[in-house]
Residue frames as qw, qx, qy, qz and C-alpha x, y, z in Angstrom:
[[0.866, -0.163, -0.309, -0.357, 16.45, 22.45, 3.22],
 [0.453, -0.570, 0.635, -0.257, 17.32, 20.40, 6.23],
 [0.078, 0.235, -0.962, -0.114, 18.32, 16.73, 6.26],
 [0.367, 0.281, 0.780, -0.421, 14.84, 15.86, 7.55],
 [0.538, 0.607, 0.060, -0.582, 13.21, 17.53, 4.54],
 [0.311, 0.497, -0.732, -0.347, 15.54, 15.64, 2.20],
 [0.112, -0.041, 0.985, -0.126, 14.61, 12.34, 3.84],
 [0.485, 0.456, 0.523, -0.532, 10.91, 13.14, 3.50],
 [0.503, 0.632, -0.269, -0.526, 11.38, 13.91, -0.20],
 [0.166, 0.359, -0.904, -0.162, 13.39, 10.71, -0.73],
 [0.307, 0.152, 0.876, -0.340, 10.64, 8.76, 1.05],
 [0.563, 0.564, 0.207, -0.568, 8.01, 10.24, -1.25],
 [0.397, 0.587, -0.575, -0.409, 10.12, 9.39, -4.30],
 [0.006, -0.200, 0.980, -0.015, 10.69, 5.78, -3.24],
 [0.400, 0.312, 0.752, -0.421, 7.01, 5.24, -2.45],
 [0.553, 0.615, -0.021, -0.562, 5.87, 6.76, -5.74],
 [0.291, 0.473, -0.781, -0.285, 8.33, 4.50, -7.60],
 [0.153, 0.010, 0.968, -0.197, 6.96, 1.50, -5.69],
 [0.499, 0.467, 0.444, -0.580, 3.42, 2.62, -6.52],
 [0.500, 0.583, -0.381, -0.515, 4.21, 2.75, -10.24],
 [0.164, 0.297, -0.936, -0.095, 5.76, -0.73, -10.13],
 [0.280, 0.178, 0.860, -0.387, 2.80, -2.14, -8.20],
 [0.560, 0.536, 0.176, -0.607, 0.26, -0.63, -10.58],
 [0.406, 0.500, -0.657, -0.392, 2.20, -2.14, -13.47],
 [0.003, -0.097, 0.990, -0.104, 1.95, -5.54, -11.76],
 [0.457, 0.363, 0.592, -0.556, -1.80, -5.09, -11.30],
 [0.573, 0.592, -0.147, -0.547, -2.19, -4.39, -15.01],
 [0.422, 0.497, -0.730, -0.207, 0.30, -7.01, -16.27],
 [0.450, -0.301, 0.766, -0.345, -0.14, -9.67, -13.58],
 [0.335, 0.127, -0.833, -0.422, -0.58, -13.05, -15.24],
 [0.369, -0.341, -0.865, 0.011, -2.77, -14.61, -12.54],
 [0.388, -0.758, -0.308, -0.424, -5.49, -13.41, -10.22],
 [0.716, -0.592, -0.202, 0.309, -3.45, -13.96, -7.01],
 [0.542, 0.054, 0.062, 0.837, -0.63, -11.85, -8.48],
 [0.033, -0.577, -0.273, -0.769, -3.06, -9.04, -9.09],
 [0.585, -0.728, -0.329, -0.140, -4.55, -9.31, -5.60],
 [0.712, -0.404, -0.117, 0.562, -1.16, -9.11, -3.93],
 [0.360, 0.227, 0.172, 0.888, -0.18, -6.19, -6.16],
 [0.250, -0.699, -0.337, -0.580, -3.41, -4.41, -5.29],
 [0.692, -0.648, -0.257, 0.188, -2.63, -4.99, -1.62],
 [0.613, -0.138, 0.019, 0.778, 0.79, -3.45, -2.21],
 [0.101, 0.524, 0.284, 0.797, -0.77, -0.45, -3.96],
 [0.470, -0.770, -0.308, -0.302, -3.04, 0.16, -0.97],
 [0.739, -0.516, -0.142, 0.409, -0.17, -0.23, 1.51],
 [0.489, 0.127, 0.115, 0.856, 2.03, 2.16, -0.47],
 [0.128, -0.673, -0.283, -0.671, -0.79, 4.71, -0.45],
 [0.655, -0.717, -0.238, 0.010, -1.02, 4.22, 3.32],
 [0.710, -0.226, -0.023, 0.666, 2.74, 4.79, 3.50],
 [0.238, 0.429, 0.202, 0.848, 2.43, 8.00, 1.51],
 [0.401, -0.765, -0.276, -0.423, -0.30, 9.17, 3.89],
 [0.756, -0.548, -0.174, 0.313, 1.96, 8.32, 6.85],
 [0.554, 0.024, 0.062, 0.830, 4.85, 10.33, 5.41],
 [0.030, -0.616, -0.277, -0.737, 2.45, 13.19, 4.72],
 [0.593, -0.747, -0.283, -0.104, 1.32, 13.05, 8.35],
 [0.713, -0.378, -0.056, 0.588, 4.92, 13.27, 9.49],
 [0.392, 0.292, 0.222, 0.844, 5.68, 16.03, 6.99],
 [0.182, -0.631, -0.244, -0.713, 2.74, 18.20, 8.03],
 [0.095, 0.094, -0.721, 0.680, 2.91, 17.22, 11.72],
 [0.629, -0.117, -0.011, -0.768, -0.78, 16.30, 11.64],
 [0.157, -0.191, 0.951, -0.187, -1.43, 13.11, 13.60],
 [0.700, 0.265, 0.307, -0.588, -5.01, 12.67, 12.38],
 [0.660, 0.491, -0.466, -0.326, -3.66, 11.05, 9.23],
 [0.084, 0.349, -0.917, 0.172, -1.90, 8.38, 11.28],
 [0.534, 0.122, 0.666, -0.507, -5.28, 7.18, 12.56],
 [0.728, 0.509, -0.067, -0.453, -6.47, 6.96, 8.96],
 [0.394, 0.531, -0.745, -0.084, -3.34, 5.00, 8.02],
 [0.227, -0.188, 0.892, -0.342, -3.91, 2.57, 10.87],
 [0.670, 0.311, 0.459, -0.494, -7.52, 1.89, 9.86],
 [0.637, 0.599, -0.337, -0.350, -6.47, 1.56, 6.20],
 [0.180, 0.473, -0.862, 0.035, -3.73, -0.95, 7.04],
 [0.401, -0.008, 0.830, -0.388, -6.03, -3.12, 9.15],
 [0.701, 0.465, 0.238, -0.486, -8.77, -3.07, 6.51],
 [0.513, 0.622, -0.532, -0.259, -6.32, -3.86, 3.72],
 [0.041, -0.352, 0.924, -0.143, -4.83, -6.76, 5.66],
 [0.514, 0.156, 0.739, -0.408, -8.19, -8.34, 6.44],
 [0.690, 0.561, 0.017, -0.457, -9.47, -7.91, 2.90],
 [0.377, 0.568, -0.714, -0.161, -6.38, -9.61, 1.49],
 [0.200, -0.163, 0.932, -0.257, -6.73, -12.50, 3.95],
 [0.624, 0.338, 0.500, -0.497, -10.42, -12.86, 3.09],
 [0.640, 0.610, -0.254, -0.392, -9.74, -12.87, -0.64],
 [0.206, 0.463, -0.861, -0.031, -6.98, -15.44, -0.29],
 [0.402, 0.035, 0.839, -0.366, -9.35, -17.66, 1.71],
 [0.679, 0.507, 0.176, -0.501, -11.88, -17.25, -1.09],
 [0.498, 0.603, -0.569, -0.253, -9.31, -18.31, -3.67],
 [0.071, -0.299, 0.936, -0.170, -8.32, -21.27, -1.54],
 [0.560, 0.236, 0.658, -0.445, -11.95, -22.42, -1.25],
 [0.641, 0.602, -0.110, -0.463, -12.43, -21.93, -4.99],
 [0.277, 0.521, -0.795, -0.142, -9.48, -24.22, -5.73],
 [0.317, -0.095, 0.897, -0.294, -10.95, -26.97, -3.58],
 [0.661, 0.432, 0.418, -0.449, -14.12, -27.03, -5.67]]
């Protein structure tokens, strides 16, 4: 195995560990905003895993999917935080 393959494997390991921690926060999270941010992190980690997979397999189609996922995730988190902010005002 080359150094590149080792780095890919380490990247997978770190992202899977982050995914487990984020899912635990979604389940345990004491408040709704904590759960929303953790869910955002889960989605971003999955996008990161897809990006590493695209690099690992040298298939650039997945990078387009990652880009669309990241933009959608960002806007959905912003929209939900605006919703929570409006809900607090009422």
